[in-house]
N, C-alpha and C positions, 0 to 999 in steps of 0.2 A: 627240689625245696620247695613247694607251692605252698605247705600248709603253712611256711613260716610268714605270712604275706597278712600283712595287717589288715584289720574290721572290726570296726567300734570297739578300737582301742583295745584289741589283742590279738597272738596270734590266730589263723585258723586252728590249727590245732590247740591252743590254746582255751579257746572256748567247749572244745571240744572234753578237754581234760576235767574244766569245771562241770560241766553235764556227768564225767564220767563220775568223780569226786561224788555229785551229790547220793550214788549209791550206799556210800562209804565200804567197798571193797576192800577187801583182804590185800589184792594188792593191784596196781594197775601196771600189764605189758605193752611198752613200744614196739613196735615190731617199725626199725629204721634201713633205710638201705641208699638212694642215694642222697650224695653228701650230707651222707650218716653224723660227721663233725659237728654240723653247724646241729642238725635238727635233735643229735642228742644234748649237747650242750644247755641250748633251749629245752627241751623238755624236761630235765633235771633241775634247772634253776625253778620251774614251776610246782615238779613236782619231786622233789628229792630221792624220794624214795622209790624211784618207779624202777621199771625191773625194765631194761631196754636187748631186744634181741634184734639181731644182724643178719637181715634178709641179703646173700651174696648174690643171688639172681631174682630175678623177679620173675617166676615160676607160678603166677596167680592168687587169687588171694586163700584159695586152701592150700597153699604151700606158706605162705606168709602166718597164720592159727600153727598151723606146724611147728614151727619155726616158734612161733612163741610159748606154745604149750612145752616146747624140748628144755626153753628157756628155766621154766620155773616150777619142772617137776611135777611129783604128785599135787595135784586137783581134783577139789570134790566140789559140790556143791551145782552153782549159777553159773556159766562163760556167756560175759557180755558182748560181741564183737562189732567194734563201731570203726569208722571211715575216720579219718583226719581231716580232710574235708569240708565236713559238716556243718558250718560258724553258727548254725540257727539252734542247732539240737538242744534242747533243755535238760535239764536233771529232773523236773516232775514229768517230763516226759519216757524216761526212763525209769523212771521207779513205776512208775504204772505198767509201762511195760514189763521188766521184771515178773514185778507181783501177779499180774498175770500170766505169765507165762508158769510160774512155780505155784499158782491155787489149781491151775490146769496140768500140772504135774505132763508136763510133756517134754520128751525129747531134744526137738526145736522148733524152737518160733520166731516169727518172722515178723519183723515191725515193715509193713505191708502200708499202701494208701492208693487211692484212685487219683490217675491224673486224667489230664484232656489228650494230652501230648506225651506219649509214653519213650516214643523213639530213644535209642539208646539202649532202655533200662531192661532188665530183665522181668519178665512177664512168673505173675504167680497163676499155676495149674491146679485149675480143681476140678474135681469129681462131680459125677452129680449129684452126688449127696451134699457139695459145697466142703468136703473136705477135701486139706492141698495135698496135691498127687507128687509137685513137684515143683523145681524155679528152672526155665527156659534163656538163656541170654538171646541180648539182639540177633548175633550172627547164625543159632542156633535154631531160630524161633523156625515153624511152618508162616505161610502166610493165615490161616486160621488166626496162630495162638497171636502173631505180633497186633491184631486186632485188640486184645486184651488191655483192660487197662488198669486192672491190678498188679500195681508193680513191687518189686523189693529194692525196701532202700537199702541193703546195704547192711543194716545194723540186725545180728539173728542173735539173741540166746539158747542157751545149749546147757543139760546137763553133761557137767563136764566128764562122767563116767562114761557116759554115749560116744561126745566128743571124740576122747582118746581115745578110742577102740575103729572109731569110725576114719578116721584120718588119712591112715595107711591102706583104707583100702578106696580111695579116692585114685581117679585116671585123667589122662591129659590128655584122654581121645576125643577131642572137641576141634572146632572150628581155629579156635587159638593155640591151642596145643596149651594147655595152663591146667592146672589146677585148681576146679572150683571148688568152693567150699559150700555154696547151695547143690552142690550132686552130695550132702551130707543127706537132704533130705529123702532123697530118691532112697540111699542105702535105710535111715528110718521105714521108711513104709515097707521096706523088702523083709524088713524085722518084724513087722510087727507093729511097729513103736508108736505112739503119738505126732503128729507131728499138727501146727496150728499157726496162725499169720492172726496179728493184731495189728486191723488198721490204724491208724495213725489220722485224726482230722484234720491238722495243721501237718498235711503234706511238706511242706515251703521248711518245715525242723528239720528232712531228711534228705535235705537239695546239696548236691555238692559242686565244686570250683570248679572248672577246668577251660576257665581262662579268665583275660580279664574284666571281657565284659560281663561275666556271671559274678565275676568278684566286686563289680560296683552295684548290678544290678541287687546283691544280697546282706551288702553293703546299705543300699540306702532301705531295702528295708527294713533291715537292721535296726538304722537308727529309728526310722519309723514305729518298729514295735516298745522301742527305749521309750522315745518324747514320749508315747501315749499312755504310756506304766505314769510315767512321773507327773503328767494330766492327770493322772485318775487319782493318783495318792499327794496331788493336792498341789502341784506346783502351778504357776501360772506360766504359758510358753506364748505368749503372742502369735508368731507367725512358723509354725513345726517346719512351714517349706526348707525354712530359711534357718533352724536351728540345731546340733548336732550335739550328742550327749554320748561321750561313749560307756562301753557297759559297765566302770566300774566307779565311775561317779558316781556322788553321793548328795544328795538334795534335800533339805530340811523344808517342812509345812513353808507353806504359803511365799516360797520363791518367787517372783517374777524374771523369767527370762525374756529379753529382746531381743528383733531382725536382728539376724545374721551374726551369731554366736555361737561362739565353737567352746565347750567342756569337755576336756582332754584328762585321758590319763586317769591320775586316782585325786582327781576335785571331789572337793568337799563346800560344798554354799550352806551356810547358815539361815535361821527363820527369818523371813520378812527383809532378805540382803534382794539387791534389784543389782541384774548382772546384763547387759548392754547398752544398745545397741555395739553390733560389731566389733564382738570382741572374741581374744582369742587366750583362752586361759591353760594352760596344762598342768598340772603335778598341786596346784591352789589350794590354798585353804583361803574362805573367804568368811568372814565373820559376821553373827547376825547384824541385818539393818544397814550392812555397807550397799554402797552404790558405785559401781566402779563402771564406766564407760567408755567406748572405743577404746579398747589398752588390750595392748598383749604382755601376758605374763606366764611365766615358767618357774617352778617351783619356788611362789611366793606366798606369803600369810597378808593378810588384808585383817585388821582388828575391826570389833564391832562399831557400827553406825561410823568409820572412816567410810572416805572419798576417793576415789581414783579415777582421772580422767578429765576433759577427754586428751586421746591420743599419746598415753600414757605408753611406755616401756619397761616391764618387771622381768628384772632377770633375775638368775638364782641367788639365792639368799635376802632377795630384799627380805625384808621384817616392818610393817605400816602398826599402830598401835592403834589401840582403841581410839575411836575421834582424829584420826589424825586425816592429814589430805597430801596426797601427790597430785600434781595438777599438770597442766595443758602440755603437752612437750617437755616432759621430765623423761630421763631415762637411770633406772637404779639397777644398783651390782653390789650384794653381799655388805647390804646397807641396815644398819638398823634404826627405822625411825620412831621416835615416843609417842606414851600416849600426846594426843593432842597437837604433835607437833605440823607443820606445816611448811613442804616446798611447793609451792603454789604455781610456780612459772618457768619455762625454759633452761631448767638448770640439766647436770649431771654430777649425782650422787653415785659416788662408786668406793668402798672399802670405808666407809664409813660408819661412823654411831651418832647421832641427836637428840638431844634430851627430851624430856617431857618439856611439851609447849613452846616449844624454842620454834621461831621462824624466817626461814630461809629467804631472801630476797632474789629477786629474779633476775636471770642470767649467770646461775653459778656454776662456778667449776669446782668439784671437789679431783684435784691435782695425784691420783694415787702413784701413778708411775714412773718412774726416775732412769726408765729407759732400762733397769736390770731388777727392779722388785719393786713387789707392790708396797705401799704404805696404807697408814692407816690414821686420818680424822677423825676428833671427838669433838661436838659440842655439847656444850652442857645443856644445865633447865633453863627452858626461860632465854634465850639467850637471843637476839636479832640485831641480824644480819644484814647490810644492806645489796642494791643491786648491783649485778658487773663483778661479782667477788671473786676470787681465787685462790682457794686453799691450797697452798704447798706441802703436801704431807712430809712424814707425820708432825701434825700439829696438833694441840688441844687449846680449844676454844673455852672459858671457864662459864660457867654459871653467869647467868643474869649479865654476859659482856654483850657488845656490839661491834656492829666496823659500820667505819663510812665507803658509802657510794664510789664504785672501780679500786678498792682496793686489792693489794696483792698480800697476804697475809702468808708470811714465809714461816714466822716464830708465834711459840704459843702465846695466846691472852687471857691477863689474869680475868677471876671473876670481878663482875662490874667495869673491866673496864672498858674507852671506846678504840680500835686500833683504827691509824689511817696510815695510806703510804702516798696520796696523792701529795703533791706539791701545790702551791697557791696559784690560782687562776689569777691567768697574763690577758687582759687583752689589747689587741695592738690596732688600736683602731686608724678605720679607712684601707683596710687589707683589701677587700671585695674592690674597689676601686681601683688600686696600685695592681691588684695582681689578675681580676677577673674583667679589664676591660672593656667593653660590649658589646657583654654578656646580660639574659635577663637578670642573672645573681645582682649587679653591677648596678644596673637602674632601677632596680628595685630600691637597694640600700641608697642611691643620690637623690633618688627621689621623697625618702623617708628624712633623710636628713633635711633637703631642702623645705620641706613643709613642718619639720620639729616636730614629726611624729616618729624618729628615730629614738628617742632615749633621755637620760636624765639634762635637764639644760647643763652647760660646759665647766660650770664652777661645782656641779657636784659628782660629774666624773671623777670615778677614782678606780684605783685594780682591786676587783673583791678575790680575797682569799680564804677559803675554805677552814673549816676550824679543825 
């Protein structure tokens, strides 16, 4: 199931299918075998009309292609065969390969490449005139043949009529006891048909992944290519070495990405927005000129000219309007925060709607869960809520309303009203001296009282009451 490993925001097979789709083929056939239930479901999720061909026994590439051809029946034109573990493969390269194959009117074409270390790969054998004679696998190669640096990528193009006739003629008389698809080249030569190779300059596009070391290396290379492409398209990336951008991310002109940023999934960033440093955003939409700092977000929408962070956590369903603010150490979930509204400090906003221009005080908790069900809180336009509030959902706070500091709001607040729940303040004189005698606290209080700096004269002392 290695083809399902993610790289650059897609599975390996997802990258290959995307490259294949660039050919605009009549059909895509996927040969599945080991753990085919998961692989098949994944492929059909990406290409719903793909044809699935089941290879019950792993008897080589020739056998796999025969299974594929049996699954589709009568076929004409060009057949491109690719492997599912080449995540750097690009559609442009496949298009150029197919076009060259058809222009040359070949029966078989090999996508080849020159590599410094061809160990483990099939070698392209040419005659003295430079014509392709065959491909020999590593285990079957002679000492001299192993010195050849031109390798078979495993990606081939066939004339469909020739391929259908050649597949039954394959033999498994080799070191692995398998049916090699590459033996079709020798068959074509025996029949006097045209065979050729199309060397690709960027041979890394054809490199497969066989372990997690290769997966990490190709993942880093894919990311380098993606980041480089965006910089050439007008995106400023302050530190490419610490920036990760998935293949399906879309960036507008003049976006700035600061160090330590990961843009994942289907994230879209609007023109002139600044993201970072130290942000991880997955499947998010960032509006033009927005500023997002040290934030983790998923399935969130940030409006134009809005600001987020630092140390904010945007969970799915968060929508921040234009010119809005989600500040430091704020967590949001399933919350719609209107244009110009602000949640600046140390708050949790879950299952909520906050109206245009409203300001939520520091340390506010939207208590959305009663132990059984989630409930919503609605705060109207241009409301002003004070610090250290708790809103016990379901409630509604009207337009232009306000709350006092420390208030626990358990019922609706009418428009323009002030809601308070704290009782009058009561000062217990001498408490530190009585209850904390011998401590630094008591000593400081005693010194302040004795020198007259501890407060108002006795005749002005009174119990303070809150409004």
